[in-house]
C-alpha positions in Angstrom: 12.5 -7.5 -104.9 10.2 -5.7 -102.6 10.4 -6.3 -98.9 7.4 -5.7 -96.8 8.1 -4.7 -93.2 6.0 -6.1 -90.3 5.2 -3.7 -87.5 4.2 -5.2 -84.2 1.7 -3.3 -82.0 3.0 -2.3 -78.5 2.3 -4.7 -75.7 -0.1 -3.5 -73.0 -0.4 -5.3 -69.7 -3.9 -6.7 -69.1 -6.2 -4.2 -67.5 -6.7 -4.9 -63.7 -10.2 -4.4 -62.5 -10.6 -3.0 -58.9 -13.3 -3.6 -56.3 -16.5 -1.7 -56.8 -18.1 0.2 -54.0 -20.9 -2.4 -53.7 -18.3 -5.2 -53.3 -16.5 -3.3 -50.6 -19.7 -2.6 -48.7 -20.6 -6.3 -48.9 -17.3 -7.4 -47.5 -17.6 -4.9 -44.6 -21.1 -6.1 -43.8 -20.0 -9.7 -43.8 -17.1 -8.9 -41.4 -19.4 -6.9 -39.1 -21.9 -9.8 -39.1 -19.2 -12.3 -38.1 -18.0 -10.0 -35.3 -21.5 -9.6 -34.0 -22.0 -13.4 -33.9 -18.8 -13.8 -31.9 -18.8 -11.0 -29.4 -22.1 -9.1 -30.0 -24.0 -11.0 -27.4 -21.2 -10.3 -24.9 -20.6 -6.6 -25.4 -24.2 -5.6 -25.9 -25.2 -6.6 -22.4 -25.5 -3.7 -19.9 -24.4 -5.9 -17.0 -21.1 -6.8 -18.7 -20.4 -3.1 -19.2 -20.8 -2.7 -15.4 -18.1 -5.3 -14.9 -15.8 -3.4 -17.4 -16.5 -0.1 -15.6 -15.7 -1.7 -12.2 -12.3 -2.9 -13.4 -11.5 0.5 -14.8 -12.7 2.4 -11.7 -10.6 0.2 -9.4 -7.5 0.4 -11.7 -7.8 4.2 -11.7 -8.2 4.3 -7.9 -5.0 2.3 -7.5 -3.1 4.6 -9.8 -4.4 7.6 -8.0 -3.4 6.2 -4.6 0.2 5.6 -5.9 0.3 9.1 -7.3 -0.8 10.5 -4.0 1.9 8.6 -2.1 4.7 9.6 -4.6 3.7 13.3 -4.8 3.2 13.9 -1.1 6.0 11.7 0.3 3.5 9.8 2.6 1.9 6.4 2.2 -1.7 5.9 1.0 -3.9 2.9 2.0 -6.7 1.9 -0.4 -9.4 -0.5 0.7 -12.0 -2.4 -1.3 -14.7 -3.6 1.0 -17.9 -5.7 0.2 -21.4 -4.5 0.9 -24.3 -7.0 1.6 -28.0 -7.2 1.2 -30.2 -7.6 4.3 -30.3 -11.4 3.7 -26.5 -11.5 3.8 -25.7 -12.0 0.1 -23.0 -10.0 -1.6 -24.4 -6.8 -3.2 -21.5 -4.5 -4.2 -18.3 -2.9 -3.1 -17.0 0.4 -1.8 -13.6 2.0 -2.4 -12.0 4.0 0.4 -8.7 5.6 1.3 -7.4 6.9 -2.0 -6.6 10.1 -0.2 -5.7 10.6 3.5 -7.9 12.1 6.1 -6.1 15.0 7.8 -6.6 14.8 11.6 -4.1 17.4 12.9 -1.0 19.3 11.8 1.2 22.0 13.1 3.8 23.8 11.0 4.8 26.5 13.6 4.8 29.3 10.9 3.1 31.7 13.4 6.2 31.7 15.6 8.5 34.5 16.6 12.2 35.1 15.9 15.0 32.7 16.5 14.9 30.9 19.9 12.2 33.3 21.2 9.3 31.5 23.1 10.6 28.2 21.9 10.4 29.0 18.2 13.5 28.5 16.0 14.4 28.1 12.3 12.5 25.2 10.9 12.8 23.0 7.8 10.2 24.9 5.8 9.9 28.2 7.8 9.6 28.5 11.5 10.1 25.5 13.7 9.7 24.7 17.4 12.3 24.0 20.1 10.7 22.0 22.9 12.5 22.1 26.2 11.9 22.9 29.9 11.7 26.6 29.2 9.2 26.2 26.3 7.2 23.0 27.0 4.6 21.6 24.6 1.0 22.1 25.5 -1.1 19.4 23.7 -3.9 20.8 21.5 -7.5 20.3 22.4 -9.1 18.1 19.7 -12.7 18.8 18.8 -13.3 15.1 19.5 -11.2 12.1 20.4 -9.3 10.6 17.5 -11.1 7.3 16.9 -10.5 4.6 14.3 -12.8 2.1 12.7 -11.7 -1.6 12.3 -9.1 -1.7 9.5 -8.3 2.0 9.5 -4.6 2.8 9.5 -2.7 5.8 11.0 0.3 7.7 9.8 2.3 10.2 11.9 5.2 12.3 10.6 7.5 15.0 11.9 10.6 16.8 10.7 13.5 16.9 13.2 17.1 18.1 13.2 18.8 16.0 15.9 22.2 16.9 17.3 25.3 15.0 16.3 24.9 11.7 18.2 28.7 11.5 18.9 29.3 15.2 19.5 31.9 15.8 22.3 31.7 18.6 24.8 27.9 18.8 24.8 25.2 17.0 26.7 23.4 14.9 24.1 20.0 13.4 25.1 19.7 9.7 24.8 16.1 9.8 23.8 14.3 12.4 21.6 10.5 12.1 21.7 9.0 13.2 18.4 5.2 12.6 18.4 2.8 10.6 20.5 -1.0 10.1 20.2 -3.1 8.8 23.1 -4.5 9.6 26.5 -1.1 10.5 28.1 2.4 11.2 27.0 4.1 7.9 27.9 4.9 5.0 25.6 2.9 2.7 27.8 -0.1 5.0 27.9 -0.2 6.3 24.4 -1.9 4.6 21.5 1.1 4.9 19.2 4.2 7.2 18.7 7.7 7.5 17.4 11.0 8.8 18.8 14.8 8.8 18.2 17.0 6.8 20.5 20.8 7.2 20.7 22.5 3.9 19.6 24.0 3.3 23.1 20.9 4.2 25.1 19.2 0.8 25.3 21.9 -1.7 24.3 25.5 -0.3 24.4 26.6 -3.2 22.1 24.7 -1.6 19.2 27.2 1.3 19.2 30.3 -0.9 19.4 32.4 -1.6 16.4 35.9 -3.1 16.2 38.9 -1.6 14.4 41.6 -3.5 12.6 43.8 -3.6 15.6 41.2 -5.3 17.7 40.4 -2.2 19.7 36.7 -1.3 20.2 35.3 2.0 19.2 31.9 3.5 19.3 29.8 4.5 16.3 27.2 6.9 17.7 24.0 7.4 15.6 20.3 7.7 16.1 17.8 4.8 16.0 14.2 5.3 14.9 11.8 3.6 17.3 8.1 3.4 16.8 5.4 1.6 18.8 1.7 0.8 19.0 -0.2 -0.3 22.0 -2.4 -3.4 22.1 -5.6 -3.7 24.1 -5.2 -5.4 27.4 -1.5 -5.8 26.9 1.0 -4.1 29.3 3.8 -3.6 26.7 3.4 -2.1 23.3 4.8 -3.6 20.1 8.0 -1.9 19.0 9.6 -1.4 15.6 13.2 -0.4 15.2 15.2 0.9 12.2 18.1 -1.2 13.5 16.4 -4.5 13.9 13.6 -4.7 11.4 15.1 -3.9 8.0 12.6 -4.6 5.2 13.2 -8.0 3.5 13.8 -6.4 0.1 16.6 -4.2 1.4 20.1 -5.4 2.4 22.8 -4.2 4.7 26.2 -3.3 3.5 27.6 -6.0 5.7 25.8 -8.8 7.5 27.7 -8.1 10.8 30.4 -5.8 12.0 33.9 -7.2 13.1 32.6 -7.0 16.6 29.8 -9.5 15.8 27.0 -6.9 16.0 24.6 -6.4 13.2 25.5 -3.7 10.7 23.4 -0.5 10.8 21.9 0.4 7.5 22.0 4.1 6.5 22.6 5.4 10.1 21.4 8.9 11.1 24.4 10.9 12.3 22.6 14.1 13.2 22.9 17.8 12.5 20.6 17.7 9.4 16.9 17.8 8.9 15.2 14.4 8.7 11.5 13.6 8.1 10.5 10.6 10.3 7.2 8.8 9.7 5.4 5.8 11.2 2.7 3.9 9.4 0.4 1.5 11.3 -2.2 -0.8 9.8 -3.8 -3.9 11.2 -1.3 -6.2 9.5 2.0 -4.2 9.4 4.1 -1.4 10.8 6.5 0.6 8.7 9.1 3.3 9.6 10.0 6.0 7.0 13.0 8.3 6.7 12.6 11.1 4.2 9.9 9.1 2.3 12.0 5.8 2.2 11.1 2.6 4.1 13.8 1.8 6.7 11.9 -0.7 8.8 9.0 -3.1 8.4 7.2 -5.4 10.8 4.3 -7.7 9.7 1.7 -9.3 11.8 2.5 -13.0 12.4 6.2 -12.7 12.1 8.0 -14.5 14.9 10.3 -12.3 17.0 12.1 -13.7 20.1 9.9 -16.8 20.0 6.6 -14.8 19.9 4.4 -14.1 16.9 3.8 -10.4 16.3 0.3 -9.2 17.0 -1.1 -5.9 15.8 -4.4 -4.3 16.8 -7.3 -4.7 14.4 -8.5 -1.4 15.7 -6.3 1.4 17.0 -7.0 2.7 20.5 -8.6 6.2 20.5 -6.7 9.2 21.7 -7.6 12.7 22.7 -4.1 14.3 23.0 -1.2 14.8 20.6 2.3 15.4 22.1 5.2 16.8 20.1 8.8 16.9 21.4 8.2 15.7 24.9 7.2 12.5 26.7 7.2 10.9 30.0 10.1 8.4 29.7 11.8 6.4 32.4 9.8 8.0 35.2 10.6 11.6 34.1 9.8 14.2 31.5 12.1 14.1 28.5 12.3 16.9 25.9 13.5 16.9 22.4 15.8 19.9 22.9 16.3 20.2 19.1 14.3 21.9 16.3 11.1 20.2 15.3 8.8 21.2 12.4 5.9 20.0 10.2 4.2 17.6 12.6 1.0 15.9 11.3 -1.3 13.0 12.0 -3.5 11.3 9.3 -6.1 8.5 9.2 -5.6 6.1 6.3 -8.2 4.0 4.5 -11.1 6.1 5.8 -11.9 8.6 3.0 -14.6 7.4 0.6 -13.6 7.3 -3.1 -16.6 5.7 -4.7 -18.6 2.5 -5.1 -18.5 -0.3 -7.6 -21.5 -0.5 -10.0 -24.5 -2.4 -8.7 -24.0 -6.1 -8.9 -20.2 -6.1 -8.8 -18.5 -7.0 -5.6 -15.0 -8.1 -4.3 -14.8 -11.9 -4.3 -12.3 -14.4 -2.9 -9.9 -16.2 -5.2 -11.2 -19.5 -6.8 -9.7 -21.5 -3.9 -12.3 -20.1 -1.5 -16.0 -21.1 -1.4 -18.4 -19.0 -3.5 -19.8 -16.0 -1.7 -16.9 -15.6 0.7 -16.6 -12.0 1.9 -13.2 -10.5 1.3 -11.6 -7.0 1.8 -8.7 -6.0 -0.3 -6.0 -3.5 0.8 -3.6 -1.8 -1.5 -0.7 0.0 0.3 1.2 2.6 -1.8 4.6 3.7 -0.5 6.2 7.1 -1.3 8.9 5.4 -3.4 6.2 3.9 -5.7 6.1 0.4 -4.3 2.7 -1.3 -4.1 1.7 -4.0 -1.7 -1.5 -6.0 -1.9 -3.2 -8.0 0.8 -6.7 -9.3 1.6 -8.7 -10.1 4.7 -10.9 -13.2 4.3 -13.2 -13.5 7.4 -10.9 -13.1 10.4 -7.8 -14.2 8.6 -5.4 -11.9 6.8 -4.3 -13.4 3.5 -2.4 -12.5 0.4 -4.1 -12.2 -2.9 -3.2 -15.7 -3.7 -4.8 -17.0 -0.5 -1.6 -17.7 1.4 -1.4 -16.4 5.0 0.6 -13.2 5.5 2.9 -14.6 8.2 6.2 -13.5 6.7 7.7 -10.2 5.8 8.1 -11.1 2.2 6.1 -8.8 0.0 4.3 -10.1 -3.1 5.8 -9.3 -6.5 2.3 -9.4 -8.0 -1.2 -9.8 -6.7 -4.7 -10.1 -8.1 -8.0 -8.5 -7.0 -11.0 -10.6 -8.0 -14.3 -8.9 -8.8 -17.4 -11.0 -9.0 -20.7 -10.8 -10.8 -22.5 -13.4 -12.8 -23.1 -11.5 -16.0 -23.8 -14.4 -18.4 -26.6 -14.9 -20.7 -28.1 -17.8 -22.6 -27.6 -17.5 -26.3 -29.8 -19.2 -28.9 -29.2 -22.9 -28.9 -28.8 -23.0 -25.1 -25.1 -22.0 -24.9 -24.0 -19.7 -22.1 -21.9 -16.7 -23.0 -20.6 -13.6 -21.2 -18.4 -13.0 -18.2 -18.7 -13.9 -14.5 -15.8 -12.1 -13.0 -12.9 -9.6 -13.6 -9.3 -9.6 -12.4 -7.2 -6.6 -11.6 -3.5 -7.5 -11.4 -1.2 -5.2 -9.4 2.6 -5.4 -9.8 4.9 -4.4 -7.0 6.2 -1.5 -9.1 2.7 0.0 -9.6 1.7 -1.4 -12.9 -2.0 -2.2 -13.1 -3.7 -4.5 -15.6 -7.3 -5.5 -15.8 -9.1 -8.3 -17.6 -12.4 -10.1 -17.8 -12.9 -13.8 -17.3 -15.1 -15.2 -20.0 -17.3 -18.2 -19.5 -16.1 -20.9 -21.8 -18.6 -22.5 -24.1 -19.4 -26.1 -23.1 -18.0 -28.6 -25.5 -20.6 -30.7 -27.3 -20.9 -34.2 -25.8 -19.5 -36.8 -28.1 -21.7 -39.8 -28.6 -19.9 -43.1 -28.6 -19.6 -44.8 -32.0 -22.1 -47.5 -32.6 -20.4 -50.9 -33.0 -20.5 -52.4 -36.4 -23.2 -54.9 -37.0 -25.5 -53.5 -34.3 -26.9 -50.5 -36.3 -30.6 -50.4 -36.4 -31.0 -53.2 -33.9 
């Protein structure tokens, strides 16, 4: 018997056919056509590109101001102000204050040897020792230091005060640091800053209580700054003891004696950089680039709302290390170095593209003029506020009458950049938003005009059709 074998052919999977080049090009063209229908009419308009550019320019300016503050150890004040047409309508916006305007500085590096003619070893070279034998002669400014409405000022100086509680040496109770104004007294100067020994004004500030109930003294230095108001006999004072920023806390609320605890006291015998910032809505004291005191306009202190000048008084003299205090001349009698005075919010950075302007938040009437201010602190903190008319408000429209800083704020940029698409629908953008976080993060976005929903016609009741 003959057996015939059957041989099966090997199985091959079915051949898969790929996309041809023509098919791929067709798909790409369809996708591009759909995208152009959705956003083409929006992004092809030149005016919308202006709004995008404005958001980017402002975001870059805020980042640069923060970088300036962090890299130099001194605050920067950025302002976004509106510009108007002759008929009063909003035209555009101008950005100022990304960098500071240097007014005057003295680093004493041209001095002589140690303690000769008042010069001594400084923090970064040669310093100055101001006393009766080597008094300070104020420099002659080319012109009086004048401020526009809304401009801020920042003064800073390095000082090495003596130990506040040192025994066996006569320690001054007040150390004048730097004053700007027409004379060298607190009542006659425009603004200034000094160190005050803790028991100089109120002896209770230096009193602490030991475990046995006996009182002892904790001697340290208080930073005291001031600014003078027009037509007011007394200036507004800010203290590193009494005006701790709201986001900072003391180690203890009170001492056993019942007095308020002193946060990070200055003992003395080491170099400290002291700074004072003044704007038309707040005062801030700095120690080595860190905020140690903050006072905002509108805050109620001793039953009185704090008022700060909208425009700083002009000054034609700058005094370092000496002042007329308590009816007599007081001298620092300790090394001083790196004294400087700046104007904030005055240097021009650039303008927004034509047709883009700062606008109020949606709760305000259309066309309301608003000026935004961004304050960058040396530690990287960002604060945002806005001035609407004569009122100072936060970016959310709430009055800035507390010392609580905003965690985030929004800058609104206006400009009606819409267009009528075929079919009568309106597309495009009419504003942009730049959101600024307190830690310096900046995010921008455009506000699109929503397409109107088609009106729905009511259904015709049955039985009445065609009647």
